[in-house]
Chimera marker file (.cmm) of the C-alpha trace (Angstrom):
<marker_set name="trace">
<marker id="1" x="30.096" y="2.213" z="97.971" r="1" g="1" b="0" radius="0.5"/>
<marker id="2" x="30.504" y="1.775" z="94.211" r="1" g="1" b="0" radius="0.5"/>
<marker id="3" x="33.417" y="-0.414" z="93.075" r="1" g="1" b="0" radius="0.5"/>
<marker id="4" x="35.217" y="-0.561" z="89.719" r="1" g="1" b="0" radius="0.5"/>
<marker id="5" x="33.952" y="-4.104" z="89.157" r="1" g="1" b="0" radius="0.5"/>
<marker id="6" x="30.368" y="-2.804" z="89.119" r="1" g="1" b="0" radius="0.5"/>
<marker id="7" x="31.084" y="-0.368" z="86.271" r="1" g="1" b="0" radius="0.5"/>
<marker id="8" x="32.003" y="-0.189" z="82.610" r="1" g="1" b="0" radius="0.5"/>
<marker id="9" x="33.772" y="2.732" z="81.003" r="1" g="1" b="0" radius="0.5"/>
<marker id="10" x="31.584" y="4.354" z="78.342" r="1" g="1" b="0" radius="0.5"/>
<marker id="11" x="33.591" y="7.441" z="77.465" r="1" g="1" b="0" radius="0.5"/>
<marker id="12" x="35.224" y="10.619" z="78.671" r="1" g="1" b="0" radius="0.5"/>
<marker id="13" x="34.129" y="14.158" z="79.433" r="1" g="1" b="0" radius="0.5"/>
<marker id="14" x="35.939" y="16.710" z="77.307" r="1" g="1" b="0" radius="0.5"/>
<marker id="15" x="35.462" y="20.366" z="78.173" r="1" g="1" b="0" radius="0.5"/>
<marker id="16" x="32.660" y="22.673" z="79.264" r="1" g="1" b="0" radius="0.5"/>
<marker id="17" x="30.264" y="23.821" z="76.570" r="1" g="1" b="0" radius="0.5"/>
<marker id="18" x="28.849" y="27.299" z="77.068" r="1" g="1" b="0" radius="0.5"/>
<marker id="19" x="28.284" y="29.012" z="80.404" r="1" g="1" b="0" radius="0.5"/>
<marker id="20" x="25.367" y="27.027" z="81.853" r="1" g="1" b="0" radius="0.5"/>
<marker id="21" x="27.218" y="23.914" z="83.025" r="1" g="1" b="0" radius="0.5"/>
<marker id="22" x="26.986" y="21.710" z="79.948" r="1" g="1" b="0" radius="0.5"/>
<marker id="23" x="29.887" y="19.326" z="79.361" r="1" g="1" b="0" radius="0.5"/>
<marker id="24" x="30.990" y="17.797" z="76.072" r="1" g="1" b="0" radius="0.5"/>
<marker id="25" x="31.084" y="13.995" z="76.330" r="1" g="1" b="0" radius="0.5"/>
<marker id="26" x="32.797" y="11.610" z="73.880" r="1" g="1" b="0" radius="0.5"/>
<marker id="27" x="31.230" y="8.182" z="74.285" r="1" g="1" b="0" radius="0.5"/>
<marker id="28" x="32.005" y="4.687" z="73.068" r="1" g="1" b="0" radius="0.5"/>
<marker id="29" x="28.574" y="3.295" z="73.985" r="1" g="1" b="0" radius="0.5"/>
<marker id="30" x="25.248" y="5.153" z="74.053" r="1" g="1" b="0" radius="0.5"/>
<marker id="31" x="23.818" y="2.882" z="76.755" r="1" g="1" b="0" radius="0.5"/>
<marker id="32" x="22.858" y="5.998" z="78.755" r="1" g="1" b="0" radius="0.5"/>
<marker id="33" x="20.322" y="6.707" z="75.998" r="1" g="1" b="0" radius="0.5"/>
<marker id="34" x="18.900" y="3.167" z="75.877" r="1" g="1" b="0" radius="0.5"/>
<marker id="35" x="18.302" y="2.516" z="79.576" r="1" g="1" b="0" radius="0.5"/>
<marker id="36" x="16.464" y="4.185" z="82.427" r="1" g="1" b="0" radius="0.5"/>
<marker id="37" x="19.574" y="4.704" z="84.552" r="1" g="1" b="0" radius="0.5"/>
<marker id="38" x="19.354" y="8.256" z="85.911" r="1" g="1" b="0" radius="0.5"/>
<marker id="39" x="23.094" y="8.683" z="86.547" r="1" g="1" b="0" radius="0.5"/>
<marker id="40" x="26.637" y="8.170" z="85.312" r="1" g="1" b="0" radius="0.5"/>
<marker id="41" x="29.703" y="7.647" z="87.484" r="1" g="1" b="0" radius="0.5"/>
<marker id="42" x="33.084" y="9.425" z="87.590" r="1" g="1" b="0" radius="0.5"/>
<marker id="43" x="36.139" y="8.669" z="89.696" r="1" g="1" b="0" radius="0.5"/>
<marker id="44" x="36.928" y="11.610" z="91.969" r="1" g="1" b="0" radius="0.5"/>
<marker id="45" x="39.949" y="11.333" z="94.290" r="1" g="1" b="0" radius="0.5"/>
<marker id="46" x="39.917" y="7.529" z="94.006" r="1" g="1" b="0" radius="0.5"/>
<marker id="47" x="36.200" y="7.216" z="94.831" r="1" g="1" b="0" radius="0.5"/>
<marker id="48" x="33.496" y="6.376" z="92.291" r="1" g="1" b="0" radius="0.5"/>
<marker id="49" x="30.815" y="9.058" z="92.580" r="1" g="1" b="0" radius="0.5"/>
<marker id="50" x="27.396" y="9.027" z="90.871" r="1" g="1" b="0" radius="0.5"/>
<marker id="51" x="26.255" y="12.190" z="89.087" r="1" g="1" b="0" radius="0.5"/>
<marker id="52" x="22.621" y="12.506" z="88.103" r="1" g="1" b="0" radius="0.5"/>
<marker id="53" x="21.828" y="13.448" z="84.528" r="1" g="1" b="0" radius="0.5"/>
<marker id="54" x="19.564" y="16.468" z="84.254" r="1" g="1" b="0" radius="0.5"/>
<marker id="55" x="19.474" y="16.319" z="80.456" r="1" g="1" b="0" radius="0.5"/>
<marker id="56" x="21.610" y="15.573" z="77.417" r="1" g="1" b="0" radius="0.5"/>
<marker id="57" x="21.529" y="16.048" z="73.693" r="1" g="1" b="0" radius="0.5"/>
<marker id="58" x="23.519" y="14.500" z="70.911" r="1" g="1" b="0" radius="0.5"/>
<marker id="59" x="26.018" y="16.723" z="69.149" r="1" g="1" b="0" radius="0.5"/>
<marker id="60" x="27.310" y="14.072" z="66.739" r="1" g="1" b="0" radius="0.5"/>
<marker id="61" x="27.353" y="10.300" z="66.355" r="1" g="1" b="0" radius="0.5"/>
<marker id="62" x="29.891" y="9.872" z="69.182" r="1" g="1" b="0" radius="0.5"/>
<marker id="63" x="29.540" y="13.120" z="71.146" r="1" g="1" b="0" radius="0.5"/>
<marker id="64" x="26.821" y="14.425" z="73.436" r="1" g="1" b="0" radius="0.5"/>
<marker id="65" x="26.373" y="17.498" z="75.608" r="1" g="1" b="0" radius="0.5"/>
<marker id="66" x="25.522" y="16.583" z="79.196" r="1" g="1" b="0" radius="0.5"/>
<marker id="67" x="23.924" y="18.732" z="81.869" r="1" g="1" b="0" radius="0.5"/>
<marker id="68" x="24.394" y="17.181" z="85.301" r="1" g="1" b="0" radius="0.5"/>
<marker id="69" x="22.356" y="18.109" z="88.372" r="1" g="1" b="0" radius="0.5"/>
<marker id="70" x="23.953" y="20.897" z="90.470" r="1" g="1" b="0" radius="0.5"/>
<marker id="71" x="26.489" y="21.687" z="87.731" r="1" g="1" b="0" radius="0.5"/>
<marker id="72" x="25.248" y="25.112" z="86.706" r="1" g="1" b="0" radius="0.5"/>
<marker id="73" x="28.241" y="27.138" z="85.498" r="1" g="1" b="0" radius="0.5"/>
<marker id="74" x="31.203" y="26.653" z="83.214" r="1" g="1" b="0" radius="0.5"/>
<marker id="75" x="33.527" y="26.633" z="86.246" r="1" g="1" b="0" radius="0.5"/>
<marker id="76" x="31.415" y="23.868" z="87.865" r="1" g="1" b="0" radius="0.5"/>
<marker id="77" x="31.669" y="21.889" z="84.605" r="1" g="1" b="0" radius="0.5"/>
<marker id="78" x="35.428" y="22.468" z="84.262" r="1" g="1" b="0" radius="0.5"/>
<marker id="79" x="36.018" y="20.055" z="87.185" r="1" g="1" b="0" radius="0.5"/>
<marker id="80" x="34.850" y="17.210" z="84.902" r="1" g="1" b="0" radius="0.5"/>
<marker id="81" x="37.320" y="17.961" z="82.074" r="1" g="1" b="0" radius="0.5"/>
<marker id="82" x="39.077" y="14.757" z="80.925" r="1" g="1" b="0" radius="0.5"/>
<marker id="83" x="37.356" y="12.546" z="83.524" r="1" g="1" b="0" radius="0.5"/>
<marker id="84" x="36.465" y="9.020" z="82.440" r="1" g="1" b="0" radius="0.5"/>
<marker id="85" x="32.737" y="8.282" z="82.510" r="1" g="1" b="0" radius="0.5"/>
<marker id="86" x="31.425" y="4.963" z="83.801" r="1" g="1" b="0" radius="0.5"/>
<marker id="87" x="28.056" y="3.250" z="83.721" r="1" g="1" b="0" radius="0.5"/>
<marker id="88" x="26.648" y="0.686" z="86.196" r="1" g="1" b="0" radius="0.5"/>
<marker id="89" x="26.730" y="-2.888" z="84.863" r="1" g="1" b="0" radius="0.5"/>
<marker id="90" x="23.470" y="-3.658" z="86.652" r="1" g="1" b="0" radius="0.5"/>
<marker id="91" x="21.596" y="-1.503" z="84.119" r="1" g="1" b="0" radius="0.5"/>
<marker id="92" x="23.383" y="-3.204" z="81.219" r="1" g="1" b="0" radius="0.5"/>
<marker id="93" x="22.147" y="-6.599" z="82.320" r="1" g="1" b="0" radius="0.5"/>
<marker id="94" x="18.626" y="-5.387" z="81.600" r="1" g="1" b="0" radius="0.5"/>
<marker id="95" x="19.583" y="-5.083" z="77.917" r="1" g="1" b="0" radius="0.5"/>
<marker id="96" x="19.193" y="-8.844" z="77.370" r="1" g="1" b="0" radius="0.5"/>
<marker id="97" x="21.384" y="-11.696" z="76.257" r="1" g="1" b="0" radius="0.5"/>
<marker id="98" x="21.890" y="-10.429" z="72.705" r="1" g="1" b="0" radius="0.5"/>
<marker id="99" x="23.453" y="-7.167" z="73.842" r="1" g="1" b="0" radius="0.5"/>
<marker id="100" x="27.214" y="-7.017" z="73.212" r="1" g="1" b="0" radius="0.5"/>
<marker id="101" x="28.612" y="-4.995" z="76.084" r="1" g="1" b="0" radius="0.5"/>
<marker id="102" x="31.643" y="-2.721" z="75.842" r="1" g="1" b="0" radius="0.5"/>
<marker id="103" x="34.968" y="-4.455" z="76.403" r="1" g="1" b="0" radius="0.5"/>
<marker id="104" x="35.622" y="-3.558" z="80.017" r="1" g="1" b="0" radius="0.5"/>
<marker id="105" x="32.317" y="-5.144" z="80.971" r="1" g="1" b="0" radius="0.5"/>
<marker id="106" x="34.299" y="-8.384" z="80.813" r="1" g="1" b="0" radius="0.5"/>
<marker id="107" x="36.960" y="-7.461" z="83.386" r="1" g="1" b="0" radius="0.5"/>
<marker id="108" x="37.259" y="-10.389" z="85.798" r="1" g="1" b="0" radius="0.5"/>
<marker id="109" x="35.689" y="-12.891" z="83.394" r="1" g="1" b="0" radius="0.5"/>
<marker id="110" x="37.436" y="-16.226" z="82.855" r="1" g="1" b="0" radius="0.5"/>
<marker id="111" x="38.323" y="-16.999" z="79.239" r="1" g="1" b="0" radius="0.5"/>
<marker id="112" x="37.824" y="-20.628" z="78.173" r="1" g="1" b="0" radius="0.5"/>
<marker id="113" x="39.073" y="-21.619" z="74.724" r="1" g="1" b="0" radius="0.5"/>
<marker id="114" x="37.276" y="-24.363" z="72.787" r="1" g="1" b="0" radius="0.5"/>
<marker id="115" x="40.538" y="-26.245" z="72.166" r="1" g="1" b="0" radius="0.5"/>
<marker id="116" x="42.847" y="-25.239" z="75.051" r="1" g="1" b="0" radius="0.5"/>
<marker id="117" x="40.465" y="-25.014" z="78.012" r="1" g="1" b="0" radius="0.5"/>
<marker id="118" x="40.839" y="-22.333" z="80.695" r="1" g="1" b="0" radius="0.5"/>
<marker id="119" x="43.203" y="-19.575" z="79.566" r="1" g="1" b="0" radius="0.5"/>
<marker id="120" x="42.866" y="-17.265" z="82.593" r="1" g="1" b="0" radius="0.5"/>
<marker id="121" x="41.083" y="-14.143" z="83.835" r="1" g="1" b="0" radius="0.5"/>
<marker id="122" x="40.716" y="-10.876" z="81.948" r="1" g="1" b="0" radius="0.5"/>
<marker id="123" x="42.662" y="-8.295" z="83.974" r="1" g="1" b="0" radius="0.5"/>
<marker id="124" x="42.739" y="-5.393" z="81.510" r="1" g="1" b="0" radius="0.5"/>
<marker id="125" x="41.221" y="-4.249" z="78.235" r="1" g="1" b="0" radius="0.5"/>
<marker id="126" x="43.709" y="-2.718" z="75.810" r="1" g="1" b="0" radius="0.5"/>
<marker id="127" x="41.714" y="-0.340" z="73.638" r="1" g="1" b="0" radius="0.5"/>
<marker id="128" x="44.646" y="1.871" z="72.654" r="1" g="1" b="0" radius="0.5"/>
<marker id="129" x="44.280" y="0.766" z="69.015" r="1" g="1" b="0" radius="0.5"/>
<marker id="130" x="41.321" y="-0.031" z="66.790" r="1" g="1" b="0" radius="0.5"/>
<marker id="131" x="41.842" y="-3.733" z="67.603" r="1" g="1" b="0" radius="0.5"/>
<marker id="132" x="40.728" y="-4.099" z="71.213" r="1" g="1" b="0" radius="0.5"/>
<marker id="133" x="42.524" y="-6.843" z="73.151" r="1" g="1" b="0" radius="0.5"/>
<marker id="134" x="41.651" y="-8.797" z="76.267" r="1" g="1" b="0" radius="0.5"/>
<marker id="135" x="44.711" y="-8.929" z="78.515" r="1" g="1" b="0" radius="0.5"/>
<marker id="136" x="44.442" y="-12.324" z="80.200" r="1" g="1" b="0" radius="0.5"/>
<marker id="137" x="46.464" y="-13.331" z="83.277" r="1" g="1" b="0" radius="0.5"/>
<marker id="138" x="47.700" y="-16.881" z="82.673" r="1" g="1" b="0" radius="0.5"/>
<marker id="139" x="50.026" y="-18.276" z="85.328" r="1" g="1" b="0" radius="0.5"/>
<marker id="140" x="51.702" y="-14.896" z="85.991" r="1" g="1" b="0" radius="0.5"/>
<marker id="141" x="52.154" y="-14.161" z="82.285" r="1" g="1" b="0" radius="0.5"/>
<marker id="142" x="49.951" y="-12.171" z="79.923" r="1" g="1" b="0" radius="0.5"/>
<marker id="143" x="48.011" y="-13.420" z="76.950" r="1" g="1" b="0" radius="0.5"/>
<marker id="144" x="46.695" y="-10.893" z="74.459" r="1" g="1" b="0" radius="0.5"/>
<marker id="145" x="43.487" y="-12.106" z="72.844" r="1" g="1" b="0" radius="0.5"/>
<marker id="146" x="41.548" y="-10.063" z="70.274" r="1" g="1" b="0" radius="0.5"/>
<marker id="147" x="38.170" y="-9.003" z="71.689" r="1" g="1" b="0" radius="0.5"/>
<marker id="148" x="36.496" y="-10.036" z="68.473" r="1" g="1" b="0" radius="0.5"/>
<marker id="149" x="32.811" y="-11.035" z="68.390" r="1" g="1" b="0" radius="0.5"/>
<marker id="150" x="33.642" y="-13.686" z="65.783" r="1" g="1" b="0" radius="0.5"/>
<marker id="151" x="35.785" y="-15.567" z="68.325" r="1" g="1" b="0" radius="0.5"/>
<marker id="152" x="33.127" y="-15.573" z="71.059" r="1" g="1" b="0" radius="0.5"/>
<marker id="153" x="31.063" y="-18.762" z="71.279" r="1" g="1" b="0" radius="0.5"/>
<marker id="154" x="29.053" y="-17.862" z="74.382" r="1" g="1" b="0" radius="0.5"/>
<marker id="155" x="28.976" y="-15.589" z="77.414" r="1" g="1" b="0" radius="0.5"/>
<marker id="156" x="27.889" y="-16.899" z="80.802" r="1" g="1" b="0" radius="0.5"/>
<marker id="157" x="27.180" y="-13.683" z="82.711" r="1" g="1" b="0" radius="0.5"/>
<marker id="158" x="26.132" y="-15.480" z="85.891" r="1" g="1" b="0" radius="0.5"/>
<marker id="159" x="29.416" y="-17.381" z="86.230" r="1" g="1" b="0" radius="0.5"/>
<marker id="160" x="31.530" y="-14.721" z="84.476" r="1" g="1" b="0" radius="0.5"/>
<marker id="161" x="32.852" y="-17.007" z="81.739" r="1" g="1" b="0" radius="0.5"/>
<marker id="162" x="33.529" y="-16.236" z="78.074" r="1" g="1" b="0" radius="0.5"/>
<marker id="163" x="33.846" y="-19.292" z="75.873" r="1" g="1" b="0" radius="0.5"/>
<marker id="164" x="35.925" y="-18.539" z="72.790" r="1" g="1" b="0" radius="0.5"/>
<marker id="165" x="37.299" y="-20.255" z="69.706" r="1" g="1" b="0" radius="0.5"/>
<marker id="166" x="40.597" y="-18.427" z="69.244" r="1" g="1" b="0" radius="0.5"/>
<marker id="167" x="42.188" y="-19.234" z="65.850" r="1" g="1" b="0" radius="0.5"/>
<marker id="168" x="45.397" y="-21.254" z="65.800" r="1" g="1" b="0" radius="0.5"/>
<marker id="169" x="48.450" y="-19.019" z="65.817" r="1" g="1" b="0" radius="0.5"/>
<marker id="170" x="46.942" y="-16.322" z="68.031" r="1" g="1" b="0" radius="0.5"/>
<marker id="171" x="47.678" y="-18.290" z="71.196" r="1" g="1" b="0" radius="0.5"/>
<marker id="172" x="51.315" y="-19.037" z="71.955" r="1" g="1" b="0" radius="0.5"/>
<marker id="173" x="50.843" y="-21.567" z="74.740" r="1" g="1" b="0" radius="0.5"/>
<link id1="1" id2="2" r="1" g="1" b="0" radius="0.2"/>
<link id1="2" id2="3" r="1" g="1" b="0" radius="0.2"/>
<link id1="3" id2="4" r="1" g="1" b="0" radius="0.2"/>
<link id1="4" id2="5" r="1" g="1" b="0" radius="0.2"/>
<link id1="5" id2="6" r="1" g="1" b="0" radius="0.2"/>
<link id1="6" id2="7" r="1" g="1" b="0" radius="0.2"/>
<link id1="7" id2="8" r="1" g="1" b="0" radius="0.2"/>
<link id1="8" id2="9" r="1" g="1" b="0" radius="0.2"/>
<link id1="9" id2="10" r="1" g="1" b="0" radius="0.2"/>
<link id1="10" id2="11" r="1" g="1" b="0" radius="0.2"/>
<link id1="11" id2="12" r="1" g="1" b="0" radius="0.2"/>
<link id1="12" id2="13" r="1" g="1" b="0" radius="0.2"/>
<link id1="13" id2="14" r="1" g="1" b="0" radius="0.2"/>
<link id1="14" id2="15" r="1" g="1" b="0" radius="0.2"/>
<link id1="15" id2="16" r="1" g="1" b="0" radius="0.2"/>
<link id1="16" id2="17" r="1" g="1" b="0" radius="0.2"/>
<link id1="17" id2="18" r="1" g="1" b="0" radius="0.2"/>
<link id1="18" id2="19" r="1" g="1" b="0" radius="0.2"/>
<link id1="19" id2="20" r="1" g="1" b="0" radius="0.2"/>
<link id1="20" id2="21" r="1" g="1" b="0" radius="0.2"/>
<link id1="21" id2="22" r="1" g="1" b="0" radius="0.2"/>
<link id1="22" id2="23" r="1" g="1" b="0" radius="0.2"/>
<link id1="23" id2="24" r="1" g="1" b="0" radius="0.2"/>
<link id1="24" id2="25" r="1" g="1" b="0" radius="0.2"/>
<link id1="25" id2="26" r="1" g="1" b="0" radius="0.2"/>
<link id1="26" id2="27" r="1" g="1" b="0" radius="0.2"/>
<link id1="27" id2="28" r="1" g="1" b="0" radius="0.2"/>
<link id1="28" id2="29" r="1" g="1" b="0" radius="0.2"/>
<link id1="29" id2="30" r="1" g="1" b="0" radius="0.2"/>
<link id1="30" id2="31" r="1" g="1" b="0" radius="0.2"/>
<link id1="31" id2="32" r="1" g="1" b="0" radius="0.2"/>
<link id1="32" id2="33" r="1" g="1" b="0" radius="0.2"/>
<link id1="33" id2="34" r="1" g="1" b="0" radius="0.2"/>
<link id1="34" id2="35" r="1" g="1" b="0" radius="0.2"/>
<link id1="35" id2="36" r="1" g="1" b="0" radius="0.2"/>
<link id1="36" id2="37" r="1" g="1" b="0" radius="0.2"/>
<link id1="37" id2="38" r="1" g="1" b="0" radius="0.2"/>
<link id1="38" id2="39" r="1" g="1" b="0" radius="0.2"/>
<link id1="39" id2="40" r="1" g="1" b="0" radius="0.2"/>
<link id1="40" id2="41" r="1" g="1" b="0" radius="0.2"/>
<link id1="41" id2="42" r="1" g="1" b="0" radius="0.2"/>
<link id1="42" id2="43" r="1" g="1" b="0" radius="0.2"/>
<link id1="43" id2="44" r="1" g="1" b="0" radius="0.2"/>
<link id1="44" id2="45" r="1" g="1" b="0" radius="0.2"/>
<link id1="45" id2="46" r="1" g="1" b="0" radius="0.2"/>
<link id1="46" id2="47" r="1" g="1" b="0" radius="0.2"/>
<link id1="47" id2="48" r="1" g="1" b="0" radius="0.2"/>
<link id1="48" id2="49" r="1" g="1" b="0" radius="0.2"/>
<link id1="49" id2="50" r="1" g="1" b="0" radius="0.2"/>
<link id1="50" id2="51" r="1" g="1" b="0" radius="0.2"/>
<link id1="51" id2="52" r="1" g="1" b="0" radius="0.2"/>
<link id1="52" id2="53" r="1" g="1" b="0" radius="0.2"/>
<link id1="53" id2="54" r="1" g="1" b="0" radius="0.2"/>
<link id1="54" id2="55" r="1" g="1" b="0" radius="0.2"/>
<link id1="55" id2="56" r="1" g="1" b="0" radius="0.2"/>
<link id1="56" id2="57" r="1" g="1" b="0" radius="0.2"/>
<link id1="57" id2="58" r="1" g="1" b="0" radius="0.2"/>
<link id1="58" id2="59" r="1" g="1" b="0" radius="0.2"/>
<link id1="59" id2="60" r="1" g="1" b="0" radius="0.2"/>
<link id1="60" id2="61" r="1" g="1" b="0" radius="0.2"/>
<link id1="61" id2="62" r="1" g="1" b="0" radius="0.2"/>
<link id1="62" id2="63" r="1" g="1" b="0" radius="0.2"/>
<link id1="63" id2="64" r="1" g="1" b="0" radius="0.2"/>
<link id1="64" id2="65" r="1" g="1" b="0" radius="0.2"/>
<link id1="65" id2="66" r="1" g="1" b="0" radius="0.2"/>
<link id1="66" id2="67" r="1" g="1" b="0" radius="0.2"/>
<link id1="67" id2="68" r="1" g="1" b="0" radius="0.2"/>
<link id1="68" id2="69" r="1" g="1" b="0" radius="0.2"/>
<link id1="69" id2="70" r="1" g="1" b="0" radius="0.2"/>
<link id1="70" id2="71" r="1" g="1" b="0" radius="0.2"/>
<link id1="71" id2="72" r="1" g="1" b="0" radius="0.2"/>
<link id1="72" id2="73" r="1" g="1" b="0" radius="0.2"/>
<link id1="73" id2="74" r="1" g="1" b="0" radius="0.2"/>
<link id1="74" id2="75" r="1" g="1" b="0" radius="0.2"/>
<link id1="75" id2="76" r="1" g="1" b="0" radius="0.2"/>
<link id1="76" id2="77" r="1" g="1" b="0" radius="0.2"/>
<link id1="77" id2="78" r="1" g="1" b="0" radius="0.2"/>
<link id1="78" id2="79" r="1" g="1" b="0" radius="0.2"/>
<link id1="79" id2="80" r="1" g="1" b="0" radius="0.2"/>
<link id1="80" id2="81" r="1" g="1" b="0" radius="0.2"/>
<link id1="81" id2="82" r="1" g="1" b="0" radius="0.2"/>
<link id1="82" id2="83" r="1" g="1" b="0" radius="0.2"/>
<link id1="83" id2="84" r="1" g="1" b="0" radius="0.2"/>
<link id1="84" id2="85" r="1" g="1" b="0" radius="0.2"/>
<link id1="85" id2="86" r="1" g="1" b="0" radius="0.2"/>
<link id1="86" id2="87" r="1" g="1" b="0" radius="0.2"/>
<link id1="87" id2="88" r="1" g="1" b="0" radius="0.2"/>
<link id1="88" id2="89" r="1" g="1" b="0" radius="0.2"/>
<link id1="89" id2="90" r="1" g="1" b="0" radius="0.2"/>
<link id1="90" id2="91" r="1" g="1" b="0" radius="0.2"/>
<link id1="91" id2="92" r="1" g="1" b="0" radius="0.2"/>
<link id1="92" id2="93" r="1" g="1" b="0" radius="0.2"/>
<link id1="93" id2="94" r="1" g="1" b="0" radius="0.2"/>
<link id1="94" id2="95" r="1" g="1" b="0" radius="0.2"/>
<link id1="95" id2="96" r="1" g="1" b="0" radius="0.2"/>
<link id1="96" id2="97" r="1" g="1" b="0" radius="0.2"/>
<link id1="97" id2="98" r="1" g="1" b="0" radius="0.2"/>
<link id1="98" id2="99" r="1" g="1" b="0" radius="0.2"/>
<link id1="99" id2="100" r="1" g="1" b="0" radius="0.2"/>
<link id1="100" id2="101" r="1" g="1" b="0" radius="0.2"/>
<link id1="101" id2="102" r="1" g="1" b="0" radius="0.2"/>
<link id1="102" id2="103" r="1" g="1" b="0" radius="0.2"/>
<link id1="103" id2="104" r="1" g="1" b="0" radius="0.2"/>
<link id1="104" id2="105" r="1" g="1" b="0" radius="0.2"/>
<link id1="105" id2="106" r="1" g="1" b="0" radius="0.2"/>
<link id1="106" id2="107" r="1" g="1" b="0" radius="0.2"/>
<link id1="107" id2="108" r="1" g="1" b="0" radius="0.2"/>
<link id1="108" id2="109" r="1" g="1" b="0" radius="0.2"/>
<link id1="109" id2="110" r="1" g="1" b="0" radius="0.2"/>
<link id1="110" id2="111" r="1" g="1" b="0" radius="0.2"/>
<link id1="111" id2="112" r="1" g="1" b="0" radius="0.2"/>
<link id1="112" id2="113" r="1" g="1" b="0" radius="0.2"/>
<link id1="113" id2="114" r="1" g="1" b="0" radius="0.2"/>
<link id1="114" id2="115" r="1" g="1" b="0" radius="0.2"/>
<link id1="115" id2="116" r="1" g="1" b="0" radius="0.2"/>
<link id1="116" id2="117" r="1" g="1" b="0" radius="0.2"/>
<link id1="117" id2="118" r="1" g="1" b="0" radius="0.2"/>
<link id1="118" id2="119" r="1" g="1" b="0" radius="0.2"/>
<link id1="119" id2="120" r="1" g="1" b="0" radius="0.2"/>
<link id1="120" id2="121" r="1" g="1" b="0" radius="0.2"/>
<link id1="121" id2="122" r="1" g="1" b="0" radius="0.2"/>
<link id1="122" id2="123" r="1" g="1" b="0" radius="0.2"/>
<link id1="123" id2="124" r="1" g="1" b="0" radius="0.2"/>
<link id1="124" id2="125" r="1" g="1" b="0" radius="0.2"/>
<link id1="125" id2="126" r="1" g="1" b="0" radius="0.2"/>
<link id1="126" id2="127" r="1" g="1" b="0" radius="0.2"/>
<link id1="127" id2="128" r="1" g="1" b="0" radius="0.2"/>
<link id1="128" id2="129" r="1" g="1" b="0" radius="0.2"/>
<link id1="129" id2="130" r="1" g="1" b="0" radius="0.2"/>
<link id1="130" id2="131" r="1" g="1" b="0" radius="0.2"/>
<link id1="131" id2="132" r="1" g="1" b="0" radius="0.2"/>
<link id1="132" id2="133" r="1" g="1" b="0" radius="0.2"/>
<link id1="133" id2="134" r="1" g="1" b="0" radius="0.2"/>
<link id1="134" id2="135" r="1" g="1" b="0" radius="0.2"/>
<link id1="135" id2="136" r="1" g="1" b="0" radius="0.2"/>
<link id1="136" id2="137" r="1" g="1" b="0" radius="0.2"/>
<link id1="137" id2="138" r="1" g="1" b="0" radius="0.2"/>
<link id1="138" id2="139" r="1" g="1" b="0" radius="0.2"/>
<link id1="139" id2="140" r="1" g="1" b="0" radius="0.2"/>
<link id1="140" id2="141" r="1" g="1" b="0" radius="0.2"/>
<link id1="141" id2="142" r="1" g="1" b="0" radius="0.2"/>
<link id1="142" id2="143" r="1" g="1" b="0" radius="0.2"/>
<link id1="143" id2="144" r="1" g="1" b="0" radius="0.2"/>
<link id1="144" id2="145" r="1" g="1" b="0" radius="0.2"/>
<link id1="145" id2="146" r="1" g="1" b="0" radius="0.2"/>
<link id1="146" id2="147" r="1" g="1" b="0" radius="0.2"/>
<link id1="147" id2="148" r="1" g="1" b="0" radius="0.2"/>
<link id1="148" id2="149" r="1" g="1" b="0" radius="0.2"/>
<link id1="149" id2="150" r="1" g="1" b="0" radius="0.2"/>
<link id1="150" id2="151" r="1" g="1" b="0" radius="0.2"/>
<link id1="151" id2="152" r="1" g="1" b="0" radius="0.2"/>
<link id1="152" id2="153" r="1" g="1" b="0" radius="0.2"/>
<link id1="153" id2="154" r="1" g="1" b="0" radius="0.2"/>
<link id1="154" id2="155" r="1" g="1" b="0" radius="0.2"/>
<link id1="155" id2="156" r="1" g="1" b="0" radius="0.2"/>
<link id1="156" id2="157" r="1" g="1" b="0" radius="0.2"/>
<link id1="157" id2="158" r="1" g="1" b="0" radius="0.2"/>
<link id1="158" id2="159" r="1" g="1" b="0" radius="0.2"/>
<link id1="159" id2="160" r="1" g="1" b="0" radius="0.2"/>
<link id1="160" id2="161" r="1" g="1" b="0" radius="0.2"/>
<link id1="161" id2="162" r="1" g="1" b="0" radius="0.2"/>
<link id1="162" id2="163" r="1" g="1" b="0" radius="0.2"/>
<link id1="163" id2="164" r="1" g="1" b="0" radius="0.2"/>
<link id1="164" id2="165" r="1" g="1" b="0" radius="0.2"/>
<link id1="165" id2="166" r="1" g="1" b="0" radius="0.2"/>
<link id1="166" id2="167" r="1" g="1" b="0" radius="0.2"/>
<link id1="167" id2="168" r="1" g="1" b="0" radius="0.2"/>
<link id1="168" id2="169" r="1" g="1" b="0" radius="0.2"/>
<link id1="169" id2="170" r="1" g="1" b="0" radius="0.2"/>
<link id1="170" id2="171" r="1" g="1" b="0" radius="0.2"/>
<link id1="171" id2="172" r="1" g="1" b="0" radius="0.2"/>
<link id1="172" id2="173" r="1" g="1" b="0" radius="0.2"/>
</marker_set>
């Protein structure tokens, strides 16, 4: 069974395209194009379900048209309208240490600040604005920390730790 912790969100299906089962897909990461993973994952009735990619083509810089196996008509494709699309983290780990993963890859990671020590665990990624924030649970309160590459010192994927140097003034401890 696939769990949320094993996945990262990479975009959202929009609406069917044409009559042969293609679906418009707005993505935030083109990792599906850079790895050999044959499937994407969608949440259907609370269960994460893999769907195998038959083919895809890019429509623009952030949009692709997907054809999934056994989705052959526009009514088959309509079921996917507005569904979030996820990708297995296990395929991301093959990208190497230099790869900067999408924000929700870091759900469950512990944030350690260079000056303040352990800040807490990342429980949510707020990407509702252009400035993505890590929502960190710290002693039953929330810290909002910018998910900025400039603040990241190192990422320990094995132990799920992000070491950061958060500028003074951004942490109200």
